[in-house]
VOPAGU-2260 file (C-alpha; in pm, 1 decimal, decimal comma):
REM VOPAGU-2260
SITE   aa  ch    i         X         Y         Z
SITE  UNK   A    0    3698,6    1305,9    5993,2
SITE  UNK   A    1    3649,1    1245,8    5623,8
SITE  UNK   A    2    3343,3    1370,6    5441,4
SITE  UNK   A    3    3134,4    1155,1    5211,6
SITE  UNK   A    4    3141,8    1392,8    4917,4
SITE  UNK   A    5    3286,8    1160,1    4656,5
SITE  UNK   A    6    3047,8    1017,5    4402,2
SITE  UNK   A    7    2973,5     650,5    4394,1
SITE  UNK   A    8    3178,9     474,3    4128,3
SITE  UNK   A    9    2989,8     372,9    3822,9
SITE  UNK   A   10    2916,7      10,1    3757,7
SITE  UNK   A   11    3135,9    -153,6    3494,3
SITE  UNK   A   12    3020,7     -44,0    3150,6
SITE  UNK   A   13    2789,0     227,3    3288,6
SITE  UNK   A   14    2880,3     582,9    3185,3
SITE  UNK   A   15    2956,4     818,5    3474,5
SITE  UNK   A   16    2763,4    1143,8    3431,1
SITE  UNK   A   17    2726,7    1434,2    3675,6
SITE  UNK   A   18    2361,3    1358,0    3726,0
SITE  UNK   A   19    2420,4     984,2    3753,7
SITE  UNK   A   20    2198,0     917,7    3454,7
SITE  UNK   A   21    2279,4     684,0    3171,6
SITE  UNK   A   22    2358,8     824,5    2832,4
SITE  UNK   A   23    2097,9     709,4    2585,1
SITE  UNK   A   24    2208,0     600,3    2244,4
SITE  UNK   A   25    2036,7     789,7    1962,3
SITE  UNK   A   26    1729,6     612,8    1828,1
SITE  UNK   A   27    1770,2     483,4    1474,3
SITE  UNK   A   28    1495,0     629,5    1251,2
SITE  UNK   A   29    1256,2     382,7    1095,0
SITE  UNK   A   30    1365,1     470,6     739,7
SITE  UNK   A   31    1726,2     398,0     837,7
SITE  UNK   A   32    1621,7      61,5     983,5
SITE  UNK   A   33    1446,2     -19,1     655,5
SITE  UNK   A   34    1752,0      82,7     453,4
SITE  UNK   A   35    1978,5    -127,1     675,4
SITE  UNK   A   36    1749,5    -428,0     632,6
SITE  UNK   A   37    1751,5    -372,3     256,1
SITE  UNK   A   38    2132,4    -361,3     236,4
SITE  UNK   A   39    2181,1    -659,7     466,6
SITE  UNK   A   40    1917,8    -855,3     273,3
SITE  UNK   A   41    2098,5    -797,5     -56,2
SITE  UNK   A   42    2432,6    -900,0      95,4
SITE  UNK   A   43    2295,5   -1210,3     268,3
SITE  UNK   A   44    2096,4   -1312,0     -39,6
SITE  UNK   A   45    2405,1   -1275,5    -256,8
SITE  UNK   A   46    2611,1   -1474,7      -5,3
SITE  UNK   A   47    2350,9   -1753,2       9,1
SITE  UNK   A   48    2334,9   -1779,0    -369,1
SITE  UNK   A   49    2704,3   -1744,6    -455,4
SITE  UNK   A   50    2819,6   -1966,5    -168,9
SITE  UNK   A   51    2533,1   -2214,5    -211,9
SITE  UNK   A   52    2456,1   -2187,5     159,2
SITE  UNK   A   53    2130,6   -2377,8     193,9
SITE  UNK   A   54    2065,3   -2294,5     558,7
SITE  UNK   A   55    2104,3   -1921,1     496,7
SITE  UNK   A   56    1864,7   -1932,8     202,8
SITE  UNK   A   57    1613,8   -2123,1     415,4
SITE  UNK   A   58    1648,8   -1872,1     699,7
SITE  UNK   A   59    1589,2   -1576,6     467,8
SITE  UNK   A   60    1285,9   -1752,2     320,2
SITE  UNK   A   61    1141,6   -1818,7     667,3
SITE  UNK   A   62    1200,0   -1462,5     786,9
SITE  UNK   A   63    1041,3   -1302,6     481,6
SITE  UNK   A   64     758,0   -1554,5     468,4
SITE  UNK   A   65     674,0   -1510,8     835,8
SITE  UNK   A   66     655,1   -1132,5     797,7
SITE  UNK   A   67     415,2   -1159,4     502,3
SITE  UNK   A   68     212,1   -1423,1     687,8
SITE  UNK   A   69     175,2   -1191,6     987,3
SITE  UNK   A   70      56,6    -910,9     761,3
SITE  UNK   A   71    -197,0   -1136,0     591,9
SITE  UNK   A   72    -321,6   -1269,3     925,7
SITE  UNK   A   73    -500,8    -942,9     999,5
SITE  UNK   A   74    -611,4    -866,9     643,5
SITE  UNK   A   75    -955,8   -1030,5     649,5
SITE  UNK   A   76   -1097,7    -889,3     972,6
SITE  UNK   A   77    -912,8    -558,3     923,9
SITE  UNK   A   78   -1074,2    -499,1     584,1
SITE  UNK   A   79   -1418,3    -600,3     711,9
SITE  UNK   A   80   -1423,2    -375,3    1017,0
SITE  UNK   A   81   -1244,8     -87,5     839,9
SITE  UNK   A   82   -1495,5     -78,7     552,5
SITE  UNK   A   83   -1800,8    -129,0     776,5
SITE  UNK   A   84   -1693,9     137,5    1027,3
SITE  UNK   A   85   -1592,2     380,8     752,7
SITE  UNK   A   86   -1935,7     360,3     590,2
SITE  UNK   A   87   -2109,6     430,6     920,3
SITE  UNK   A   88   -1869,3     720,0     988,5
SITE  UNK   A   89   -1987,8     888,7     671,7
SITE  UNK   A   90   -2309,6     979,6     851,9
SITE  UNK   A   91   -2104,4    1242,9    1033,3
SITE  UNK   A   92   -1984,9    1399,6     707,0
SITE  UNK   A   93   -2202,9    1645,1     519,1
SITE  UNK   A   94   -2239,9    1559,2     149,9
SITE  UNK   A   95   -2116,3    1204,8     209,2
SITE  UNK   A   96   -2263,5    1070,5    -114,4
SITE  UNK   A   97   -2095,5    1347,2    -312,2
SITE  UNK   A   98   -1761,9    1280,7    -141,4
SITE  UNK   A   99   -1784,0     908,3    -213,6
SITE  UNK   A  100   -1875,7     970,1    -577,0
SITE  UNK   A  101   -1595,1    1218,5    -634,7
SITE  UNK   A  102   -1347,3     987,9    -464,4
SITE  UNK   A  103   -1442,1     710,0    -704,6
SITE  UNK   A  104   -1418,6     945,3   -1004,8
SITE  UNK   A  105   -1069,6    1058,5    -908,1
SITE  UNK   A  106    -966,9     695,5    -855,1
SITE  UNK   A  107   -1077,6     617,3   -1209,9
SITE  UNK   A  108    -924,9     932,7   -1362,0
SITE  UNK   A  109    -581,8     875,4   -1211,1
SITE  UNK   A  110    -595,8     508,1   -1312,9
SITE  UNK   A  111    -659,5     611,6   -1674,0
SITE  UNK   A  112    -360,2     844,2   -1666,6
SITE  UNK   A  113    -142,0     572,8   -1512,8
SITE  UNK   A  114    -239,8     308,9   -1768,8
SITE  UNK   A  115    -174,6     557,5   -2050,1
SITE  UNK   A  116     176,1     612,0   -1912,2
SITE  UNK   A  117     233,0     236,4   -1895,3
SITE  UNK   A  118     117,3     185,6   -2253,5
SITE  UNK   A  119     328,0     476,1   -2377,0
SITE  UNK   A  120     645,4     348,3   -2213,9
SITE  UNK   A  121     581,6      -5,7   -2337,4
SITE  UNK   A  122     531,1     106,1   -2698,0
SITE  UNK   A  123     849,1     315,4   -2686,5
SITE  UNK   A  124    1079,4      55,7   -2532,4
SITE  UNK   A  125     953,2    -287,5   -2653,8
SITE  UNK   A  126    1025,1    -458,1   -2317,4
SITE  UNK   A  127     990,2    -811,0   -2458,0
SITE  UNK   A  128    1252,3    -765,7   -2728,5
SITE  UNK   A  129    1606,9    -892,3   -2677,7
SITE  UNK   A  130    1534,0   -1078,9   -2354,9
SITE  UNK   A  131    1628,1   -1422,5   -2486,1
SITE  UNK   A  132    1302,4   -1553,4   -2342,6
SITE  UNK   A  133    1065,5   -1774,2   -2539,0
SITE  UNK   A  134     713,2   -1911,7   -2485,4
SITE  UNK   A  135     856,4   -2236,1   -2343,3
SITE  UNK   A  136     999,7   -2036,5   -2050,4
SITE  UNK   A  137     648,1   -1953,1   -1932,8
SITE  UNK   A  138     420,4   -2161,5   -1714,4
SITE  UNK   A  139      44,8   -2147,0   -1687,5
SITE  UNK   A  140     -65,3   -2039,9   -1336,6
SITE  UNK   A  141    -253,1   -2286,0   -1118,5
SITE  UNK   A  142    -541,4   -2040,1   -1087,1
SITE  UNK   A  143    -637,4   -1746,2   -1302,2
SITE  UNK   A  144    -881,8   -1460,6   -1294,8
SITE  UNK   A  145   -1158,6   -1402,6   -1546,3
SITE  UNK   A  146   -1446,8   -1159,2   -1573,4
SITE  UNK   A  147   -1689,7   -1435,8   -1482,7
SITE  UNK   A  148   -1486,5   -1523,1   -1174,0
SITE  UNK   A  149   -1460,9   -1154,7   -1089,6
SITE  UNK   A  150   -1835,2   -1085,8   -1117,0
SITE  UNK   A  151   -1961,6   -1408,1    -960,1
SITE  UNK   A  152   -1689,8   -1402,6    -695,4
SITE  UNK   A  153   -1815,5   -1081,5    -538,1
SITE  UNK   A  154   -2100,1   -1256,9    -356,1
SITE  UNK   A  155   -1975,7   -1523,4    -110,6
SITE  UNK   A  156   -2142,9   -1858,6     -61,6
SITE  UNK   A  157   -2096,2   -1834,9     315,4
SITE  UNK   A  158   -1957,4   -1589,3     569,7
SITE  UNK   A  159   -1655,6   -1798,5     676,8
SITE  UNK   A  160   -1477,7   -1891,5     354,0
SITE  UNK   A  161   -1389,5   -1534,2     248,2
SITE  UNK   A  162   -1187,9   -1497,2     570,1
SITE  UNK   A  163   -1023,1   -1840,7     564,9
SITE  UNK   A  164    -932,1   -1819,4     194,3
SITE  UNK   A  165    -869,7   -1443,0     204,9
SITE  UNK   A  166   -1114,8   -1347,0     -69,5
SITE  UNK   A  167   -1087,7    -974,8      -5,9
SITE  UNK   A  168   -1345,7    -865,3    -262,1
SITE  UNK   A  169   -1609,9   -1080,6     -92,7
SITE  UNK   A  170   -1508,2    -938,8     245,6
SITE  UNK   A  171   -1551,2    -586,2     107,0
SITE  UNK   A  172   -1899,0    -681,5     -20,2
SITE  UNK   A  173   -2008,3    -818,2     318,9
SITE  UNK   A  174   -1861,4    -517,5     500,9
SITE  UNK   A  175   -2042,3    -273,8     271,9
SITE  UNK   A  176   -2373,0    -455,8     325,6
SITE  UNK   A  177   -2319,0    -458,1     702,4
SITE  UNK   A  178   -2228,0     -88,2     711,0
SITE  UNK   A  179   -2524,8      20,7     501,7
SITE  UNK   A  180   -2759,4    -200,7     705,5
SITE  UNK   A  181   -2626,7     -45,6    1028,3
SITE  UNK   A  182   -2701,3     300,1     891,6
SITE  UNK   A  183   -3056,1     196,3     805,7
SITE  UNK   A  184   -3118,4      31,2    1143,5
SITE  UNK   A  185   -3001,7     339,2    1329,8
SITE  UNK   A  186   -2988,8     346,8    1709,1
SITE  UNK   A  187   -3042,4     -27,4    1750,5
SITE  UNK   A  188   -2711,4     -90,5    1572,4
SITE  UNK   A  189   -2507,4     128,2    1811,3
SITE  UNK   A  190   -2385,0    -163,1    2031,7
SITE  UNK   A  191   -2266,4    -349,6    1722,9
SITE  UNK   A  192   -2092,9     -36,5    1590,2
SITE  UNK   A  193   -1918,2      12,6    1924,6
SITE  UNK   A  194   -1792,6    -345,3    1906,3
SITE  UNK   A  195   -1676,0    -295,3    1547,1
SITE  UNK   A  196   -1484,2      20,0    1639,2
SITE  UNK   A  197   -1318,8    -156,3    1933,5
SITE  UNK   A  198   -1226,7    -455,0    1716,2
SITE  UNK   A  199   -1082,2    -224,6    1451,7
SITE  UNK   A  200    -871,1     -41,3    1709,8
SITE  UNK   A  201    -745,1    -374,1    1845,3
SITE  UNK   A  202    -652,6    -502,0    1498,1
SITE  UNK   A  203    -475,7    -179,6    1408,2
SITE  UNK   A  204    -273,3    -190,0    1729,0
SITE  UNK   A  205    -171,9    -550,2    1658,2
SITE  UNK   A  206     -78,8    -455,7    1303,7
SITE  UNK   A  207     142,2    -173,5    1434,5
SITE  UNK   A  208     343,9    -439,2    1615,2
SITE  UNK   A  209     385,4    -627,1    1288,9
SITE  UNK   A  210     483,6    -305,6    1109,8
SITE  UNK   A  211     765,1    -261,9    1361,0
SITE  UNK   A  212     913,7    -583,8    1221,3
SITE  UNK   A  213     933,1    -436,1     870,9
SITE  UNK   A  214    1314,7    -392,1     878,2
SITE  UNK   A  215    1355,4    -761,0     960,4
SITE  UNK   A  216    1092,4    -854,7     703,0
SITE  UNK   A  217    1277,3    -642,9     445,5
SITE  UNK   A  218    1596,7    -834,7     512,7
SITE  UNK   A  219    1421,4   -1167,8     458,1
SITE  UNK   A  220    1216,0   -1067,4     153,3
SITE  UNK   A  221    1502,1    -899,8     -36,4
SITE  UNK   A  222    1746,4   -1173,3      61,3
SITE  UNK   A  223    1507,1   -1443,0     -57,2
SITE  UNK   A  224    1452,4   -1263,2    -388,8
SITE  UNK   A  225    1826,9   -1230,0    -455,8
SITE  UNK   A  226    1892,0   -1589,2    -350,2
SITE  UNK   A  227    1616,5   -1732,9    -568,6
SITE  UNK   A  228    1645,3   -1515,6    -878,1
SITE  UNK   A  229    1998,9   -1377,9    -885,4
SITE  UNK   A  230    2132,9   -1089,7   -1089,4
SITE  UNK   A  231    2152,7   -1285,9   -1416,3
SITE  UNK   A  232    1778,7   -1345,7   -1425,8
SITE  UNK   A  233    1706,3    -982,9   -1340,1
SITE  UNK   A  234    1930,9    -885,1   -1632,6
SITE  UNK   A  235    1700,9   -1069,2   -1874,3
SITE  UNK   A  236    1415,6    -849,4   -1757,5
SITE  UNK   A  237    1620,4    -528,3   -1742,2
SITE  UNK   A  238    1404,6    -330,1   -1985,8
SITE  UNK   A  239    1078,3    -451,9   -1838,2
SITE  UNK   A  240    1195,7    -383,3   -1482,1
SITE  UNK   A  241    1316,7     -35,7   -1576,8
SITE  UNK   A  242     985,9      32,8   -1752,7
SITE  UNK   A  243     782,3     -59,8   -1445,0
SITE  UNK   A  244     997,1     153,5   -1216,5
SITE  UNK   A  245    1004,4     449,7   -1455,6
SITE  UNK   A  246     629,1     430,5   -1514,4
SITE  UNK   A  247     552,9     416,2   -1142,3
SITE  UNK   A  248     796,9     698,1   -1066,9
SITE  UNK   A  249     635,7     915,8   -1334,3
SITE  UNK   A  250     297,1     857,9   -1173,3
SITE  UNK   A  251     425,3     914,5    -818,4
SITE  UNK   A  252     645,9    1217,5    -879,5
SITE  UNK   A  253     492,7    1353,6   -1199,1
SITE  UNK   A  254     117,4    1296,9   -1217,0
SITE  UNK   A  255      37,1    1314,4    -844,6
SITE  UNK   A  256     235,2    1636,7    -774,5
SITE  UNK   A  257      78,5    1798,1   -1081,5
SITE  UNK   A  258    -271,1    1713,0    -959,2
SITE  UNK   A  259    -194,0    1832,2    -607,1
SITE  UNK   A  260     -55,3    2162,1    -735,2
SITE  UNK   A  261    -326,6    2233,1    -993,7
SITE  UNK   A  262    -645,1    2057,3    -881,6
SITE  UNK   A  263    -593,3    2072,3    -503,7
SITE  UNK   A  264    -367,8    2381,3    -500,3
SITE  UNK   A  265    -147,1    2251,3    -221,2
SITE  UNK   A  266     228,0    2203,6    -199,7
SITE  UNK   A  267     327,6    1858,5    -337,2
SITE  UNK   A  268     656,5    1860,4    -142,2
SITE  UNK   A  269     463,1    1908,0     180,3
SITE  UNK   A  270     239,8    1615,7      86,0
SITE  UNK   A  271     536,3    1382,2      38,1
SITE  UNK   A  272     691,7    1506,3     358,4
SITE  UNK   A  273     384,2    1396,4     551,1
SITE  UNK   A  274     306,5    1079,8     352,8
SITE  UNK   A  275     659,4     938,2     330,5
SITE  UNK   A  276     631,7     691,0     625,3
SITE  UNK   A  277     344,5     507,9     453,2
SITE  UNK   A  278     518,5     512,1     113,1
SITE  UNK   A  279     838,2     357,7     247,2
SITE  UNK   A  280     648,3      88,8     440,5
SITE  UNK   A  281     447,8       2,8     128,6
SITE  UNK   A  282     772,1     -36,6     -67,4
SITE  UNK   A  283     907,5    -305,5     164,8
SITE  UNK   A  284     584,4    -472,4     281,0
SITE  UNK   A  285     432,0    -504,8     -69,2
SITE  UNK   A  286      83,4    -487,4      83,2
SITE  UNK   A  287    -160,6    -197,0      52,6
SITE  UNK   A  288    -387,3    -346,7     317,0
SITE  UNK   A  289     -95,7    -412,0     551,9
SITE  UNK   A  290       5,5     -46,8     514,4
SITE  UNK   A  291    -353,0      79,5     552,3
SITE  UNK   A  292    -336,0     190,0     920,5
SITE  UNK   A  293     -25,6     395,8     850,4
SITE  UNK   A  294    -174,4     533,2     526,3
SITE  UNK   A  295    -480,6     649,8     718,1
SITE  UNK   A  296    -259,3     802,0     986,4
SITE  UNK   A  297     -58,1    1011,3     740,4
SITE  UNK   A  298    -373,4    1110,9     551,3
SITE  UNK   A  299    -532,1    1242,4     869,7
SITE  UNK   A  300    -212,2    1424,2     963,0
SITE  UNK   A  301    -225,7    1592,2     622,1
SITE  UNK   A  302    -553,1    1755,4     722,5
SITE  UNK   A  303    -815,1    1519,0     577,6
SITE  UNK   A  304   -1111,8    1490,4     818,5
SITE  UNK   A  305   -1094,4    1164,6    1009,6
SITE  UNK   A  306   -1449,7    1061,0     915,4
SITE  UNK   A  307   -1373,9    1096,7     544,5
SITE  UNK   A  308   -1021,6     948,6     566,5
SITE  UNK   A  309   -1158,7     642,0     743,7
SITE  UNK   A  310   -1373,4     580,9     435,7
SITE  UNK   A  311   -1142,9     685,7     151,4
SITE  UNK   A  312    -827,7     503,3     265,6
SITE  UNK   A  313    -979,2     155,2     325,4
SITE  UNK   A  314   -1179,5     197,4       5,5
SITE  UNK   A  315    -861,8     287,2    -181,1
SITE  UNK   A  316    -660,5       6,1     -22,3
SITE  UNK   A  317    -894,2    -243,0    -188,3
SITE  UNK   A  318    -963,8     -66,3    -519,3
SITE  UNK   A  319    -703,3     205,4    -589,7
SITE  UNK   A  320    -409,8      30,7    -760,8
SITE  UNK   A  321    -230,7     258,9   -1006,4
SITE  UNK   A  322      85,5      49,8    -981,2
SITE  UNK   A  323     -54,1    -304,6    -976,5
SITE  UNK   A  324    -365,4    -246,2   -1187,4
SITE  UNK   A  325    -265,1      28,6   -1434,2
SITE  UNK   A  326     106,9      74,5   -1508,6
SITE  UNK   A  327     200,2    -290,5   -1458,5
SITE  UNK   A  328     -71,6    -475,8   -1656,1
SITE  UNK   A  329     -26,4    -238,6   -1950,0
SITE  UNK   A  330     345,3    -315,3   -1965,2
SITE  UNK   A  331     286,3    -683,9   -1889,6
SITE  UNK   A  332      45,0    -720,6   -2181,2
SITE  UNK   A  333     293,8    -564,4   -2425,0
SITE  UNK   A  334     578,4    -774,9   -2281,7
SITE  UNK   A  335     388,6   -1105,2   -2310,7
SITE  UNK   A  336     255,5   -1018,4   -2657,9
SITE  UNK   A  337     611,1    -958,5   -2782,6
SITE  UNK   A  338     743,3   -1282,2   -2630,6
SITE  UNK   A  339     463,7   -1486,4   -2790,5
SITE  UNK   A  340     468,7   -1294,6   -3120,8
SITE  UNK   A  341     116,0   -1153,1   -3091,2
SITE  UNK   A  342      37,6    -814,3   -3246,0
SITE  UNK   A  343    -177,0    -572,7   -3045,3
SITE  UNK   A  344    -395,3    -304,9   -3203,4
SITE  UNK   A  345    -563,3      12,4   -3087,1
SITE  UNK   A  346    -868,5    -183,7   -2975,8
SITE  UNK   A  347    -648,0    -400,4   -2753,8
SITE  UNK   A  348    -491,5     -95,7   -2591,4
SITE  UNK   A  349    -834,0      50,7   -2520,8
SITE  UNK   A  350    -934,5    -283,6   -2371,1
SITE  UNK   A  351    -627,9    -275,1   -2144,2
SITE  UNK   A  352    -735,7      69,1   -2020,7
SITE  UNK   A  353   -1089,3     -56,5   -1956,8
SITE  UNK   A  354    -968,4    -361,2   -1764,1
SITE  UNK   A  355    -731,5    -147,8   -1557,6
SITE  UNK   A  356   -1004,8      90,6   -1444,1
SITE  UNK   A  357   -1287,8    -157,2   -1389,8
SITE  UNK   A  358   -1094,1    -462,6   -1276,4
SITE  UNK   A  359    -858,2    -297,2   -1028,0
SITE  UNK   A  360   -1066,2    -425,8    -737,9
SITE  UNK   A  361    -954,8    -776,6    -835,0
SITE  UNK   A  362    -611,2    -704,8    -689,7
SITE  UNK   A  363    -778,0    -625,6    -355,8
SITE  UNK   A  364    -471,4    -480,0    -187,3
SITE  UNK   A  365    -290,5    -810,9    -151,7
SITE  UNK   A  366      74,3    -877,1    -219,8
SITE  UNK   A  367     132,3    -921,7    -590,8
SITE  UNK   A  368     -83,3    -857,5    -897,9
SITE  UNK   A  369    -117,3   -1205,4   -1045,7
SITE  UNK   A  370    -497,4   -1194,2   -1052,6
SITE  UNK   A  371    -497,0    -861,4   -1236,1
SITE  UNK   A  372    -238,5    -987,6   -1483,9
SITE  UNK   A  373    -432,2   -1303,8   -1564,7
SITE  UNK   A  374    -750,6   -1096,3   -1596,2
SITE  UNK   A  375    -581,7    -864,4   -1848,0
SITE  UNK   A  376    -416,4   -1141,7   -2047,8
SITE  UNK   A  377    -730,7   -1354,8   -2064,9
SITE  UNK   A  378    -937,8   -1053,5   -2176,0
SITE  UNK   A  379    -690,7    -986,1   -2458,7
SITE  UNK   A  380    -670,8   -1353,9   -2552,4
SITE  UNK   A  381    -297,4   -1371,8   -2469,3
SITE  UNK   A  382    -145,6   -1697,9   -2341,1
SITE  UNK   A  383    -163,9   -1723,2   -1964,3
SITE  UNK   A  384     176,4   -1893,2   -1970,8
SITE  UNK   A  385     305,0   -1537,2   -1985,5
SITE  UNK   A  386     220,7   -1506,2   -1616,1
SITE  UNK   A  387     495,2   -1757,2   -1541,6
SITE  UNK   A  388     745,4   -1531,9   -1715,9
SITE  UNK   A  389     639,8   -1233,8   -1508,9
SITE  UNK   A  390     641,4   -1414,8   -1175,9
SITE  UNK   A  391    1016,3   -1467,6   -1205,9
SITE  UNK   A  392    1095,4   -1118,5   -1077,6
SITE  UNK   A  393     759,5   -1021,8    -928,8
SITE  UNK   A  394     888,1    -935,8    -578,0
SITE  UNK   A  395    1133,9    -680,9    -718,8
SITE  UNK   A  396     857,9    -516,4    -923,5
SITE  UNK   A  397     593,3    -539,2    -655,3
SITE  UNK   A  398     780,5    -309,7    -418,8
SITE  UNK   A  399     754,2     -12,8    -652,6
SITE  UNK   A  400     401,5    -102,5    -760,9
SITE  UNK   A  401     275,1    -107,2    -401,9
SITE  UNK   A  402     450,9     218,9    -316,6
SITE  UNK   A  403     267,7     376,3    -612,8
SITE  UNK   A  404     -62,6     226,9    -499,9
SITE  UNK   A  405     -32,1     365,5    -148,0
SITE  UNK   A  406      78,4     708,0    -268,9
SITE  UNK   A  407    -236,5     730,8    -480,5
SITE  UNK   A  408    -447,8     610,8    -188,4
SITE  UNK   A  409    -326,1     912,3      11,3
SITE  UNK   A  410    -327,3    1163,5    -276,5
SITE  UNK   A  411    -692,9    1127,4    -373,1
SITE  UNK   A  412    -840,1    1194,9     -23,8
SITE  UNK   A  413    -620,6    1504,9       6,3
SITE  UNK   A  414    -724,7    1617,6    -341,6
SITE  UNK   A  415   -1097,6    1560,7    -283,7
SITE  UNK   A  416   -1088,9    1719,2      62,0
SITE  UNK   A  417    -913,4    2027,8     -78,5
SITE  UNK   A  418   -1161,1    2068,6    -362,9
SITE  UNK   A  419   -1453,6    2020,8    -122,4
SITE  UNK   A  420   -1300,0    2278,3     114,4
SITE  UNK   A  421   -1284,7    2042,5     410,1
SITE  UNK   A  422    -905,7    2008,7     414,9
SITE  UNK   A  423    -746,1    2148,6     730,0
SITE  UNK   A  424    -473,8    2360,9     571,2
SITE  UNK   A  425    -310,0    2433,6     904,6
SITE  UNK   A  426    -266,9    2061,4     965,9
SITE  UNK   A  427    -149,6    2006,5     607,0
SITE  UNK   A  428     121,9    2271,0     626,0
SITE  UNK   A  429     242,4    2146,6     964,9
SITE  UNK   A  430     246,4    1777,5     866,0
SITE  UNK   A  431     585,5    1613,8     888,2
SITE  UNK   A  432     742,4    1275,9     857,1
SITE  UNK   A  433     738,2    1083,7    1184,9
SITE  UNK   A  434     897,3     775,7    1329,8
SITE  UNK   A  435     705,3     450,5    1353,5
SITE  UNK   A  436     720,3     455,1    1736,2
SITE  UNK   A  437     553,1     795,9    1740,1
SITE  UNK   A  438     279,1     675,9    1506,6
SITE  UNK   A  439     222,7     366,1    1717,0
SITE  UNK   A  440     198,3     571,8    2034,2
SITE  UNK   A  441     -98,1     773,4    1908,5
SITE  UNK   A  442    -262,3     507,6    1692,3
SITE  UNK   A  443    -506,7     388,2    1951,8
SITE  UNK   A  444    -844,5     534,1    2041,7
SITE  UNK   A  445    -892,2     795,5    2307,5
SITE  UNK   A  446    -838,6    1164,6    2356,3
SITE  UNK   A  447    -460,3    1146,0    2329,3
SITE  UNK   A  448    -471,1     972,0    1998,6
SITE  UNK   A  449    -747,4    1196,2    1869,9
SITE  UNK   A  450    -560,0    1513,2    1949,4
SITE  UNK   A  451    -261,5    1422,3    1737,6
SITE  UNK   A  452    -435,3    1316,1    1421,2
SITE  UNK   A  453    -449,4    1665,9    1284,5
SITE  UNK   A  454    -770,5    1579,6    1104,4
SITE  UNK   A  455   -1084,6    1776,9    1151,3
SITE  UNK   A  456    -954,8    1944,4    1466,1
SITE  UNK   A  457    -745,5    2230,2    1337,9
SITE  UNK   A  458    -822,4    2596,1    1368,8
SITE  UNK   A  459   -1154,8    2546,1    1198,2
SITE  UNK   A  460   -1294,5    2275,4    1430,2
SITE  UNK   A  461   -1425,2    1933,3    1334,3
SITE  UNK   A  462   -1645,3    1925,4    1029,5
SITE  UNK   A  463   -1615,1    2293,5     944,5
SITE  UNK   A  464   -1486,7    2360,1     593,5
SITE  UNK   A  465   -1144,6    2516,6     562,1
SITE  UNK   A  466   -1073,2    2786,4     312,5
SITE  UNK   A  467    -876,0    2667,2      14,7
SITE  UNK   A  468    -648,4    2929,6    -135,7
SITE  UNK   A  469    -728,9    3013,5    -492,7
């Protein structure tokens, strides 16, 4: 009599293990997915351009465009609820007015440093010289920004248009009014605040799903850029492109680490270790607002109290633009002035610095910096046709600009929290880079998500100041 001790044969293609379990393939890290999308995008874009493959170029354009469209879809309501909820959350933070004021001061200070770096690099390298470009190569933009538009455009004419036309600055204004009014009303506003928090959680969850598509979006966006512009065109802007990247890198890996080490007295390498997921997403998405949920996540994991991070990050995503509104417009002004043969003086450089600090909200966290560029050029009296010259390679430049923006949006809350002794040092030192699936898993509301934020819940307890080493 035979015994039934033999194992059941595995199904075709199914690995046979002693426990009868399938062998799982290793999960590809999110950064590797992004890198793969980047490489494939370059190759497919080059193939579409060199082989004149129309359908491939169209496919890349649709893929990249759809990804950006999905990001923008949530921008309006996300900004509104994030700003409104963040203002009401400040009631749980002691010294909220002081925190908000110091956050704004550090935003302005770092912007001044960034614009000084941009001006210095531009004056040293003359990015407009030797390009072969002339004024006739430029084209005046269909719409431009001016100080009058900026000031009068803050107040909307109705509550619908800012969302349909994505006028982020007007959305910020309405959200700030709603948040402050809710604070003044008090208990009667609690049902509305509960709804706002639920809506914000829903929007952030939906945006996480879009963020998961970033590798595919990277493929489409990079491929479209290579297909449309090609290497020859990029060569004409070699100096200008190098200047933008060098300027942004100096701010990211020079200015910010110096401030973290001296003003905040924390380890800059540990900061980048924890903040890297948001930085890499910003590089490929080219949207500070689209990256905002992940930026807030990494900021909280770095030990910034959740109530303060929920204010500082959305505020920074709409106003803190060291790449788009400081380094870039400074270099752009010098570039356009050289192409059009206009001499700039010390007064013009001071004006560029002023515009960069005060007008940064005009960029409003959206993809690109066209509004900021037109605002700077019009203030200096430079031809707006120069914007057409700059738009030629804008996607390539915008990746580094946005990465710089988002890095600054995470640096300042950490810096302010450390100086105010509310930074959870235990959480900061234990922060690490994480995969996008892990971030998505604990992004929602509830005890499980709250436990893993690392903000305000460390060894000191929520709201209690942590000791900052001298």
